[in-house]
Structures are given as C-alpha cells and as structure tokens.
C-alpha positions as CSV (number, residue, x, y, z in Angstrom):
1,M,33.2,48.4,7.7
2,N,32.7,51.6,5.1
3,S,29.8,53.5,6.2
4,R,28.1,56.5,4.2
5,A,25.2,59.0,5.3
6,R,22.6,60.1,3.1
7,V,20.1,62.8,3.4
8,D,16.9,62.7,2.1
9,E,16.7,66.4,0.6
10,N,12.6,66.3,0.8
11,S,12.9,66.0,4.7
12,C,16.0,67.9,5.5
13,S,14.7,71.4,7.2
14,G,18.2,72.7,7.4
15,H,18.5,72.8,10.9
16,G,22.1,72.2,10.9
17,D,22.4,69.9,13.9
18,C,24.5,67.4,11.6
19,V,26.8,70.2,10.9
20,D,27.4,71.0,14.7
21,V,27.9,67.1,15.4
22,A,30.2,66.2,12.4
23,P,31.6,69.5,10.5
24,S,33.9,67.6,8.7
25,I,30.8,65.5,7.1
26,F,28.1,67.6,6.3
27,R,27.7,71.3,5.4
28,L,24.6,73.2,4.8
29,D,23.9,74.5,1.3
30,D,21.0,76.4,0.6
31,D,19.4,75.3,3.8
32,I,19.5,71.9,2.9
33,A,22.6,69.5,4.5
34,E,25.1,67.8,2.1
35,V,27.3,65.0,2.7
36,V,30.8,66.1,1.8
37,A,33.0,63.1,3.3
38,D,32.6,59.9,4.8
39,G,33.7,59.0,8.3
40,P,33.5,56.9,11.1
41,V,30.1,55.0,11.3
42,E,29.5,56.0,15.1
43,L,30.0,59.7,14.1
44,L,27.7,59.3,11.3
45,I,24.9,57.7,13.6
46,E,25.5,60.2,16.2
47,A,24.8,63.2,13.4
48,A,21.8,61.0,12.2
49,E,20.2,61.0,15.9
50,A,20.6,64.8,16.2
51,C,18.7,65.5,13.2
52,P,15.4,66.7,14.1
53,A,13.6,66.0,10.9
54,A,15.1,62.4,10.8
55,A,16.5,63.0,7.1
56,I,19.7,61.2,7.8
57,S,20.3,57.6,7.2
58,V,23.5,55.7,7.6
59,V,24.5,52.7,4.8
60,D,27.1,50.4,4.4
61,A,29.2,52.0,1.5
62,D,30.0,48.6,0.2
63,T,26.5,46.7,-0.1
64,G,24.3,50.0,0.4
65,E,22.7,48.1,3.3
66,Q,20.8,50.4,5.6
67,I,22.7,50.6,9.2
68,F,20.7,53.2,10.6
69,P,18.0,54.0,11.3
C-alpha cells in the first residue's frame, strides 16, 4: 500500500516534532509543516502521533482512504 501524509495547515502549530521523527518526509516552512516526500506507513503514523496539534493524517495514496487517525 502506498501511503501519504497530509498536514492541516490551519491546525499545524509548527512544533516540528514531525520533522524530528521523519526529516526526509517533513520540513518546516514559515512555521508550518510541509510534506516533501512519501514514506513507509509506519513512519508516517509515528510522525502523526508525535504531532501535539494532531494536524497530520495519513491516507492511502491510491484510494484517498484515511488510515490514521
């Protein structure tokens, strides 16, 4: 399964915990997390769980079905 992270820019507070967990997938741009690559679903979920603002969701890249939360 191909998975993709999505960041709700209205919820993101720019803490950067996602970047700490998965720096190859996320970066901070103007204090908002931005997804720059896809990655393993386990890593995407770990980054989403680390987000104190709960601004990250993980979806199936092929169907758009939400995987997490």
